[in-house]
N, C-alpha and C positions, 0 to 999 in steps of 0.2 A: 039289528043284524048281529049274528053270533060273534063275529070277529071284534066288533066294537065293544060288546059287553065283556068279552074275554080280555081285551086290551085294557079296559077300565079296571078290571080286577087285578091285572098285572101291575098297572100304574099304582094302585093302592099299596101293593107290596113294596114298590120302589120308593114310597114316601119316606121310609127309613134311610134310604140312600144306598143300601146294599141288598142285593137279592142273594140270599144264601142258597147253597145247592139243595138243601132239604126243601126250602120254599119253592125253588124252581121245579123240583120233582113233583111236589104237591100241586103246583099250578098246571103242569103238563098233564097230570092225571085228571085234574078237574076239567080240563078242556074237553073231555069226552062228553060232559054234561051239555056242552054247547054244540056238540056235533063236529068237533074239530079233531083231525088226526094229530098224532104226536108231531109229525113233520110241520104241519101248519101251526101248531101251538108253539113249537120252537121258533118258527119265523116271527110270530107275533111277539114273543118274549124278546127276541133280538131287536125287533123294530122299536119296542118300547125302551129298551136299553139304549139304543142309538139316539132316540129323541131325548132321553134324560141326560145323556152325555153331552149332546149339543146344547142343551139348555144351561149346562154348567159352565161351558166354555165362554170366556169373554169375547166380545165382538172384535174382529180385526180393526186396527186403527183407522183404516180407510172407511170402514162401515160406520164409524162413529162421527166422522167429519160431515159437516153439512155439504150439500151438493155443490154449492158455489166454490168451496175450497178444494174439492176433488180434482177440478180442472187446472188449478194453479200449478201444481208440481209438474205435470207433463208439459204444459205450455212453457214454464220456466226452463225446463230441461232443453226443449227444442230451441228456445231463444239463446241459451248459453252455448249450445253446440254450434248453431248457425253463426253466432258471433265469433266463436273460435275459428271456424272455417274461413270466414271473411277476413279476419285479422291475419291468419296464416297466408291467405292468398295475397293480401295487400303487402305483407312483408316480403313475399317472394317476388312480386312485381317491382317493388321499390328498393331493391338491393343495390 
């Protein structure tokens, strides 16, 4: 498919990390060989940039934790809040 081939070409230019304006213009012009309009070529370039930016971001802390630990914090929070409510109720009733 033309979009896949063009996105591969754009990805090769991103291997250096930065896509210079002159490179972007050359890529947009070369998109005509694949039968893509300037509009669609710009969309593909933006899509590849977005993927590259997401690949460089570290994962959020919650995404790095194993599944069994992800449930611990919400459960612990509920237990602490419920304990505080019960303690407050007990203190009110036993004044």
